[in-house]
C-alpha positions in Angstrom: -12.8 53.9 -20.8 -14.5 52.5 -17.6 -15.9 49.7 -19.7 -12.4 48.6 -21.3 -11.4 48.0 -17.6 -14.0 46.2 -16.6 -13.4 43.9 -19.6 -9.9 43.6 -18.9 -10.6 42.8 -15.2 -13.3 40.2 -16.0 -10.9 38.6 -18.5 -8.1 38.5 -16.3 -10.7 36.9 -13.6 -11.5 34.7 -15.9 -8.2 33.3 -16.9 -7.1 32.9 -13.3 -10.6 30.8 -12.4 -9.4 28.7 -15.3 -5.9 28.3 -14.1 -7.2 27.3 -10.5 -9.4 24.9 -12.0 -6.9 23.2 -14.5 -4.3 23.4 -11.7 -6.7 21.4 -9.5 -7.6 18.6 -12.2 -3.8 18.2 -12.6 -3.4 17.8 -8.8 -5.8 15.3 -8.3 -4.3 13.2 -11.0 -1.0 13.4 -9.8 -2.2 12.1 -6.5 -4.1 9.1 -7.3 -3.5 5.6 -5.8 -1.3 3.8 -8.5 -2.9 0.6 -10.5 -2.9 -2.5 -8.6 0.1 -5.0 -9.1 -0.2 -7.3 -11.8 -1.2 -11.1 -10.4 1.4 -13.8 -10.2 0.8 -15.7 -13.2 2.0 -18.9 -11.5 -0.8 -18.5 -9.2 -3.6 -18.4 -11.9 -5.5 -21.4 -12.8 -8.0 -21.9 -15.7 -11.3 -21.3 -14.8 -14.8 -20.9 -16.9 -16.9 -17.9 -15.4 -19.2 -16.4 -17.3 -20.8 -13.3 -16.3 -24.1 -11.4 -17.3 -25.0 -7.8 -17.2 -28.1 -7.4 -15.2 -29.2 -4.2 -17.0 -28.1 -4.8 -20.9 -27.4 -8.0 -21.0 -24.0 -7.9 -22.3 -21.5 -10.9 -21.2 -18.0 -11.4 -20.2 -16.1 -14.5 -19.8 -13.2 -15.1 -17.1 -10.6 -17.8 -18.2 -8.4 -17.5 -15.4 -8.5 -16.6 -11.6 -5.8 -16.4 -9.0 -6.0 -19.7 -6.9 -8.9 -20.8 -9.2 -11.3 -18.7 -6.5 -14.3 -16.7 -7.9 -13.4 -13.0 -7.9 -15.4 -10.3 -7.4 -18.0 -9.6 -10.4 -17.0 -7.2 -13.0 -19.3 -3.8 -13.5 -21.0 -3.0 -16.2 -23.9 -0.2 -16.7 -22.5 0.8 -13.4 -23.8 -2.1 -11.8 -22.2 -5.7 -10.6 -22.4 -8.5 -13.5 -24.2 -11.7 -12.6 -22.5 -14.9 -12.4 -24.3 -17.0 -14.7 -22.4 -20.4 -14.6 -21.9 -21.9 -11.3 -18.6 -22.4 -10.3 -17.2 -26.0 -10.2 
């Protein structure tokens, strides 16, 4: 009889913990910052910046940038990529 009560209490405790963890995850998702605004398409200029990952060698090409300026390097393998073509 006592074992049944302990099993029920353990099940209720596990259910409460799972609920609290799930509610915390949902609360964190709901309070996240909104994504940045879309760039002004009229301010974009044609560029040809090529980046390479310093860890695995994957490459990315950027064909448009706001004002033609060199933007912050994208990240790959948790590291910033290296600009392999000099800006004109």
